[in-house]
Each structure stands twice: as structure tokens, then as C-alpha cells.
NUKOL-425793 format. One record per residue: x, y, z of N, C-alpha, C in turn; residue in one letter. Coordinates in steps of 0.2 Angstrom, whole numbers, padded with zeros to 4 digits, always signed. Example, Ala and Ser with C-alpha at 12.3 -4.5 7.8 and 13.67 -1.06 7.14 Angstrom:
// residues 2
+0066-0028+0039+0062-0022+0039+0066-0016+0039A
+0064-0011+0035+0068-0005+0036+0064+0000+0039S
// end
This chain:
// residues 131
-0017-0325+0372-0023-0321+0373-0022-0318+0380M
-0023-0312+0380-0023-0308+0387-0030-0307+0389K
-0031-0307+0396-0037-0306+0399-0036-0301+0404I
-0040-0295+0404-0039-0290+0409-0046-0288+0411Y
-0046-0285+0417-0053-0282+0420-0053-0275+0419Y
-0058-0272+0417-0059-0265+0416-0067-0263+0418L
-0067-0259+0423-0074-0257+0425-0079-0263+0426A
-0076-0268+0430-0080-0274+0431-0082-0278+0425K
-0079-0277+0420-0080-0281+0414-0074-0285+0412K
-0074-0291+0409-0069-0294+0407-0067-0292+0399I
-0062-0290+0398-0060-0288+0391-0054-0292+0389N
-0054-0294+0383-0049-0299+0380-0046-0296+0374M
-0040-0299+0372-0037-0297+0366-0033-0303+0363E
-0033-0303+0357-0030-0309+0353-0027-0307+0347I
-0021-0310+0345-0018-0309+0339-0019-0314+0334E
-0020-0313+0327-0021-0318+0323-0021-0315+0316G
-0023-0320+0311-0023-0318+0304-0031-0318+0302K
-0033-0313+0298-0040-0313+0296-0040-0318+0290I
-0045-0323+0292-0046-0329+0287-0052-0328+0283L
-0057-0324+0285-0063-0323+0281-0066-0317+0283Q
-0069-0313+0278-0073-0307+0280-0080-0309+0277L
-0085-0308+0281-0092-0310+0279-0095-0303+0277L
-0100-0304+0272-0104-0298+0270-0107-0294+0276P
-0107-0287+0275-0111-0283+0280-0118-0284+0280V
-0121-0285+0285-0128-0286+0286-0132-0280+0288Q
-0137-0278+0285-0141-0272+0287-0147-0275+0290N
-0148-0273+0297-0153-0276+0301-0158-0271+0303I
-0164-0272+0303-0169-0268+0306-0171-0271+0313S
-0171-0266+0318-0173-0268+0324-0178-0263+0327S
-0180-0264+0333-0184-0259+0337-0180-0253+0338Q
-0174-0253+0339-0170-0247+0340-0168-0244+0333K
-0170-0246+0328-0169-0243+0321-0164-0247+0317G
-0162-0245+0311-0157-0249+0307-0150-0250+0310P
-0147-0255+0309-0141-0257+0312-0137-0260+0306M
-0130-0260+0307-0125-0264+0303-0121-0269+0307K
-0120-0274+0304-0116-0279+0307-0111-0282+0302K
-0105-0283+0304-0099-0286+0300-0096-0291+0304L
-0096-0297+0302-0092-0303+0305-0086-0304+0301E
-0081-0306+0305-0074-0308+0302-0071-0313+0306F
-0068-0318+0303-0065-0324+0306-0057-0323+0307V
-0054-0324+0313-0047-0323+0314-0045-0330+0316V
-0039-0332+0313-0036-0338+0315-0030-0337+0319G
-0029-0340+0325-0023-0339+0329-0017-0344+0326T
-0011-0342+0328-0005-0346+0326-0002-0348+0332E
-0005-0353+0335-0002-0356+0341-0001-0363+0341A
+0001-0367+0346+0002-0374+0346-0005-0377+0344K
-0010-0375+0347-0017-0377+0345-0021-0371+0342F
-0020-0370+0336-0024-0365+0332-0031-0365+0333P
-0034-0359+0334-0041-0358+0335-0044-0353+0329R
-0050-0354+0327-0053-0349+0323-0059-0346+0327K
-0059-0339+0327-0064-0336+0331-0068-0331+0326I
-0074-0331+0327-0078-0326+0323-0080-0320+0327C
-0078-0314+0325-0079-0308+0329-0085-0304+0325F
-0088-0300+0329-0093-0295+0326-0091-0288+0327S
-0093-0284+0322-0092-0277+0323-0099-0274+0322L
-0101-0269+0325-0108-0266+0325-0108-0258+0323W
-0112-0256+0319-0114-0249+0317-0108-0245+0314N
-0106-0240+0318-0101-0236+0315-0094-0239+0315D
-0093-0244+0319-0086-0248+0319-0086-0251+0312K
-0091-0253+0309-0091-0257+0302-0088-0252+0297V
-0090-0245+0297-0088-0241+0292-0080-0239+0293D
-0077-0240+0299-0070-0238+0299-0066-0244+0300I
-0068-0250+0299-0064-0256+0299-0061-0256+0292F
-0054-0257+0292-0050-0256+0285-0046-0262+0284S
-0046-0267+0288-0042-0273+0287-0044-0277+0282S
-0040-0281+0279-0042-0286+0273-0040-0293+0275K
-0042-0297+0271-0041-0305+0272-0033-0305+0271M
-0031-0309+0276-0023-0311+0276-0020-0306+0281G
-0023-0300+0283-0019-0296+0287-0018-0299+0294D
-0013-0297+0297-0012-0299+0304-0014-0294+0309T
-0019-0295+0313-0022-0290+0317-0022-0292+0325V
-0023-0287+0329-0024-0288+0336-0031-0286+0337K
-0035-0290+0340-0042-0289+0341-0044-0288+0349V
-0047-0283+0351-0049-0282+0358-0056-0283+0358F
-0059-0287+0362-0066-0289+0362-0068-0291+0369F
-0075-0291+0369-0079-0293+0375-0083-0299+0373D
-0084-0304+0377-0088-0309+0376-0095-0308+0380L
-0100-0309+0376-0107-0308+0379-0112-0314+0377E
-0115-0316+0382-0120-0321+0381-0127-0319+0383S
-0132-0321+0379-0139-0319+0380-0143-0325+0379R
-0149-0325+0383-0154-0330+0383-0159-0328+0378E
-0161-0332+0374-0167-0331+0369-0171-0337+0368Y
-0177-0337+0370-0182-0343+0370-0179-0349+0373N
-0175-0348+0379-0173-0354+0382-0166-0357+0380G
-0163-0353+0375-0156-0355+0372-0152-0349+0374R
-0145-0351+0374-0140-0346+0376-0136-0345+0369W
-0134-0339+0368-0130-0337+0362-0124-0333+0365Y
-0118-0334+0362-0112-0330+0364-0110-0327+0358T
-0108-0321+0359-0105-0317+0354-0098-0313+0356E
-0093-0313+0352-0087-0310+0353-0087-0303+0349A
-0089-0298+0353-0090-0291+0350-0083-0287+0351K
-0080-0286+0345-0074-0282+0344-0076-0275+0345A
-0071-0272+0349-0072-0264+0351-0066-0261+0348W
-0060-0264+0347-0054-0261+0344-0051-0266+0340K
-0048-0264+0334-0044-0269+0329-0038-0265+0327V
-0032-0268+0328-0026-0265+0326-0023-0269+0321E
-0021-0266+0315-0018-0269+0310-0011-0270+0311N
-0008-0276+0312-0001-0277+0314+0004-0278+0308L
+0001-0280+0302+0006-0282+0296+0002-0282+0290G
+0006-0283+0285+0003-0283+0278+0001-0290+0277A
-0003-0291+0272-0006-0298+0270-0001-0302+0267T
-0001-0308+0268+0003-0313+0265+0003-0314+0257A
-0003-0312+0255-0004-0313+0247-0002-0307+0243G
+0000-0301+0247+0002-0295+0243+0008-0296+0239M
+0009-0292+0234+0016-0292+0231+0020-0287+0235D
+0026-0287+0234+0031-0284+0238+0030-0276+0239S
+0028-0273+0233+0026-0266+0233+0020-0264+0238N
+0015-0268+0237+0009-0267+0242+0011-0268+0249E
+0015-0273+0250+0017-0275+0257+0021-0269+0260A
+0026-0266+0256+0030-0261+0259+0026-0255+0260E
+0020-0253+0257+0016-0248+0258+0012-0248+0264K
+0010-0255+0266+0006-0256+0272+0009-0258+0278T
+0016-0260+0277+0019-0262+0283+0020-0257+0288E
+0019-0258+0294+0020-0253+0300+0014-0248+0300G
+0010-0249+0296+0004-0244+0297-0001-0247+0302V
-0003-0243+0306-0008-0246+0311-0015-0243+0310S
-0019-0247+0309-0026-0245+0308-0030-0247+0314S
-0032-0243+0318-0036-0245+0324-0042-0240+0325S
-0046-0243+0329-0052-0239+0331-0054-0241+0338F
-0057-0236+0341-0060-0238+0348-0066-0233+0348T
-0071-0236+0351-0077-0232+0352-0081-0234+0358A
-0086-0231+0360-0090-0233+0366-0093-0239+0364Q
-0093-0244+0369-0097-0250+0368-0104-0249+0368K
-0108-0251+0363-0115-0250+0363-0118-0256+0367E
-0123-0255+0371-0127-0260+0374-0133-0261+0370E
-0134-0268+0369-0140-0269+0365-0144-0275+0369M
-0150-0273+0370-0154-0278+0374-0158-0283+0370N
-0158-0282+0363-0162-0287+0359-0158-0290+0354D
-0160-0296+0352-0156-0300+0347-0158-0298+0340L
-0153-0297+0336-0155-0294+0329-0158-0300+0324P
-0160-0306+0327-0163-0311+0323-0169-0313+0325F
// end
């Protein structure tokens, strides 16, 4: 995992395999309708970790990775207090597809190998919790 500072914010990146894609959530808030997609990435290290990342709004529509894909996720950590409790979220702002899925047959793997699927967008600041 690499950590670097950009404009007084801590930005991080991590590589791993997508273990789970959760269903898209459509959320109504004071700012209007929003979309949220959560996905779980597992690292392949001496001490493997599973991390749940979230994507919001337009980033959900352009996310193209599938279960089993090896990805590099660029993300920010953000903690918020709500009713005396603290909640931390790993918000992805860029995802790069590094390889084909392990479960694909050889024809599908050849088609997707080396293809980079990435996106980057302005990070949205949200001041209210969507729950």
C-alpha cells in the first residue's frame, strides 16, 4: 500500500483482487438522489486484508471491473461523527483494472488482458450521511 499527500489530503492506493460486488444502492438525501456501489478487495500479502470500498454517483456508472479482476484502487479515508458514533469510509476515486479474472476461460482472458479500465473524477464532498 502506498500513501501520498496531495493538497493536504492523504490519498492511498492498494492492489488486490475483487472478491465481492454488492448491489447498487439508490439513496434519497437532502441533496437529491444518489447512487452508491460497494465492492470488496482482498490483498495478496503476508497478512491478507479485505477492504470494502465505495463508489458514488457517476463513478458507479463507469465502473467496469468484475469479480475476480485484479485492480489498483486509489482512495481516500474519511471519518464522520453521527449521533456520538464515528463511521469510517474508504471512498474510491480511481480504479484501474490490472488483469483478467481467474475464473475466465482462456479466450476471455486474452481479450481483457492488458486492457486498462480506469476513471478519475472530482471528489465529491458530502456533509450528510446517507443512512
